[in-house]
N, C-alpha and C positions, 0 to 999 in steps of 0.2 A: 531518447526522448519518444513523443508522439507521433508518431506516422501515420499523416494526417491524408484519405486518400481523397482523392478525387476523382468526384462522379461528372462524368459529361451531361452537361446542360440539354435537354429536349425543348425544341419549341412545339406547344401545344394551341391549339385552338388558334384565332386567323388573325396576321396583323391588321392593324388600323388600314391600311393601304391596300387589303387585301378587303374589307370587309367594305368601303366608301367603293370599291370598285362592284361587288355583288347587288349592294342597295341602288349603287346607281345607275346599273344597268337596269332589276328588274322594279325600279324608280321609271324610266324609260320605257320600259314596255307597258307598263300600267298605267302610264301619258296619251302615250299612243292608242291602247285600249281605248281609254275614255274617250281621245277626242276624234275616233273614228265612227266607233258603234251608233254615235246619230246619224255619220252619214250611209251609212250600210242599210239603216232598218227603214230609213226614207229609201233605199233603193227598192230593198222590199215591197215595202207599200206601192210604190212606182209599178213595182210588176207586178203585183196582187190588182192594182186599178185598172192593169188592162186588161187580166184574165175576167176580172167582172165587168166588164160595157162588156166585151164582145158580150159573155153569159146575159144582159141585160137590160141591152141593145140591138134591133138588126142590121147589123152593122153594113151589110153588104149593101145597100139603099141608105143608107144616109150622108149624109150631104158633110161634105168636111165644119163645117162652120157647127155644126148639131153632135158632134164628136168632137172639136174642142169647147162646145159648149157646156159639155155634160163632162167632158175632163179636168175640166176649171171648176166648176161645182164638187169635182171628187177631192181633186186637189186641196182645197179650201177644205173641206169639212176634215181634212187624214194631214193637215199643214206644211204643205207639200213644198218647201220654198223655193231651192236650188234649181227647180225647176218649170218652166210656163208653156201651156195649150201651146201657145205658137211653134214652139221645139219638136213638136210630133211630127215629124214624117210620119204623111198618109199616104199610102202606096195604092193604085187602085188597075185594074186591070178590065178592059169594058164595063170602063164604069162603072166595075163593083168596087169596092173598097177589099182588099184581099193583106194587108198589113200594115203593124202602127209599127215603126218606128222609131228611136232615139236613141245620140248620143247628145252625154256632156260630159261634162267634167267638172267638181269641185277643188276646190281649196281647201284647206285646213290649215288656220294658220298653228302651228307648232307653241316654239319655244322667239323669241326674238322675233327676227327676220327668218326662221325654220319655216317656206308652208309644207303642206302634203297634198299632193293631188294626185287625187284618184277618178282615176275611166270611166264611166258606165258606158257599156253600149248595150240596147235590148232594142228585142223582134219580135215581136210578137203577131203569125199571123192568126185570121181571121176570115170568117166568113165560111167556111169549110162545109 
Protein backbone atom coordinates (compact mmCIF):
# COMPACT_ATOMS: atom_id res chain seq x y z
CA UNK A 1 0.00 0.00 0.00
CA UNK A 2 0.98 3.47 -0.74
CA UNK A 3 1.18 5.67 2.23
CA UNK A 4 -0.04 9.20 1.53
CA UNK A 5 1.44 11.84 3.70
CA UNK A 6 -0.97 14.41 4.94
CA UNK A 7 0.48 17.91 4.65
CA UNK A 8 -1.24 20.48 6.84
CA UNK A 9 -2.85 23.31 4.88
CA UNK A 10 -1.58 26.78 5.74
CA UNK A 11 -3.77 29.73 4.94
CA UNK A 12 -2.17 32.37 2.83
CA UNK A 13 -3.56 35.84 2.23
CA UNK A 14 -6.56 37.50 3.72
CA UNK A 15 -10.05 36.17 4.20
CA UNK A 16 -12.97 37.85 2.51
CA UNK A 17 -14.19 39.28 5.81
CA UNK A 18 -10.72 40.67 6.57
CA UNK A 19 -10.54 42.24 3.11
CA UNK A 20 -13.98 43.82 3.53
CA UNK A 21 -12.97 45.27 6.90
CA UNK A 22 -9.73 46.73 5.54
CA UNK A 23 -11.38 48.21 2.44
CA UNK A 24 -14.29 49.54 4.55
CA UNK A 25 -11.94 51.22 7.02
CA UNK A 26 -9.86 52.79 4.27
CA UNK A 27 -13.05 53.91 2.50
CA UNK A 28 -14.41 55.48 5.67
CA UNK A 29 -11.28 57.56 6.27
CA UNK A 30 -11.03 58.58 2.61
CA UNK A 31 -14.67 59.70 2.66
CA UNK A 32 -14.06 61.59 5.90
CA UNK A 33 -11.05 63.38 4.37
CA UNK A 34 -12.94 64.25 1.18
CA UNK A 35 -15.93 65.68 3.07
CA UNK A 36 -13.93 67.63 5.69
CA UNK A 37 -11.21 69.10 3.47
CA UNK A 38 -13.43 71.95 2.13
CA UNK A 39 -14.50 72.88 5.68
CA UNK A 40 -10.90 73.19 6.86
CA UNK A 41 -9.84 75.05 3.70
CA UNK A 42 -12.63 77.55 4.36
CA UNK A 43 -11.38 77.96 7.93
CA UNK A 44 -7.86 78.66 6.69
CA UNK A 45 -9.26 81.22 4.22
CA UNK A 46 -11.11 82.98 7.04
CA UNK A 47 -7.89 83.19 9.07
CA UNK A 48 -6.14 84.57 6.02
CA UNK A 49 -8.90 87.14 5.50
CA UNK A 50 -8.60 88.31 9.10
CA UNK A 51 -4.83 88.75 8.75
CA UNK A 52 -5.07 90.54 5.40
CA UNK A 53 -7.83 92.80 6.72
CA UNK A 54 -5.51 93.91 9.50
CA UNK A 55 -2.73 94.68 7.00
CA UNK A 56 -4.89 96.40 4.35
CA UNK A 57 -7.14 98.54 6.52
CA UNK A 58 -6.42 100.89 9.42
CA UNK A 59 -8.46 98.81 11.86
CA UNK A 60 -8.05 100.82 15.03
CA UNK A 61 -10.29 103.69 13.89
CA UNK A 62 -12.61 101.80 11.55
CA UNK A 63 -16.30 101.57 12.33
CA UNK A 64 -18.01 98.22 12.76
CA UNK A 65 -19.92 98.80 9.52
CA UNK A 66 -16.69 99.46 7.57
CA UNK A 67 -15.10 96.31 8.97
CA UNK A 68 -18.15 94.16 8.23
CA UNK A 69 -18.54 95.50 4.68
CA UNK A 70 -14.87 94.79 4.00
CA UNK A 71 -15.33 91.29 5.42
CA UNK A 72 -18.45 90.77 3.27
CA UNK A 73 -16.51 91.64 0.10
CA UNK A 74 -13.66 89.33 1.05
CA UNK A 75 -16.06 86.51 1.98
CA UNK A 76 -17.79 86.89 -1.40
CA UNK A 77 -14.51 86.84 -3.33
CA UNK A 78 -13.31 83.75 -1.45
CA UNK A 79 -16.70 82.00 -1.63
CA UNK A 80 -17.09 81.70 2.14
CA UNK A 81 -20.58 80.27 2.70
CA UNK A 82 -20.68 79.00 6.28
CA UNK A 83 -19.93 82.35 7.96
CA UNK A 84 -21.55 85.76 7.64
CA UNK A 85 -19.81 89.05 8.55
CA UNK A 86 -22.44 89.77 11.23
CA UNK A 87 -21.16 86.69 13.14
CA UNK A 88 -17.76 88.32 13.64
CA UNK A 89 -17.37 89.84 17.09
CA UNK A 90 -15.50 93.15 16.92
CA UNK A 91 -13.87 93.90 20.26
CA UNK A 92 -13.01 97.45 21.24
CA UNK A 93 -11.12 99.10 24.05
CA UNK A 94 -11.19 102.89 24.44
CA UNK A 95 -13.12 103.16 21.12
CA UNK A 96 -10.32 101.42 19.22
CA UNK A 97 -10.61 98.00 17.62
CA UNK A 98 -8.44 95.52 19.49
CA UNK A 99 -9.57 92.12 18.18
CA UNK A 100 -11.78 90.22 15.77
CA UNK A 101 -13.29 87.01 17.11
CA UNK A 102 -15.37 84.36 15.41
CA UNK A 103 -16.86 81.21 16.88
CA UNK A 104 -18.82 79.00 14.55
CA UNK A 105 -19.56 75.40 13.75
CA UNK A 106 -20.21 73.64 10.49
CA UNK A 107 -22.30 70.52 10.06
CA UNK A 108 -21.18 68.15 7.30
CA UNK A 109 -23.48 65.27 6.27
CA UNK A 110 -21.54 61.99 6.12
CA UNK A 111 -23.80 58.95 5.63
CA UNK A 112 -27.58 58.69 5.77
CA UNK A 113 -28.53 60.63 8.90
CA UNK A 114 -25.02 60.86 10.38
CA UNK A 115 -23.41 64.31 10.43
CA UNK A 116 -20.00 65.52 11.54
CA UNK A 117 -19.94 68.80 13.46
CA UNK A 118 -16.72 70.82 13.26
CA UNK A 119 -16.24 73.80 15.61
CA UNK A 120 -13.88 76.68 15.00
CA UNK A 121 -12.77 79.47 17.31
CA UNK A 122 -10.80 82.26 15.64
CA UNK A 123 -9.39 85.22 17.54
CA UNK A 124 -7.11 87.78 15.89
CA UNK A 125 -5.68 90.76 17.73
CA UNK A 126 -5.46 93.92 15.64
CA UNK A 127 -4.26 97.44 16.02
CA UNK A 128 -1.14 96.83 18.07
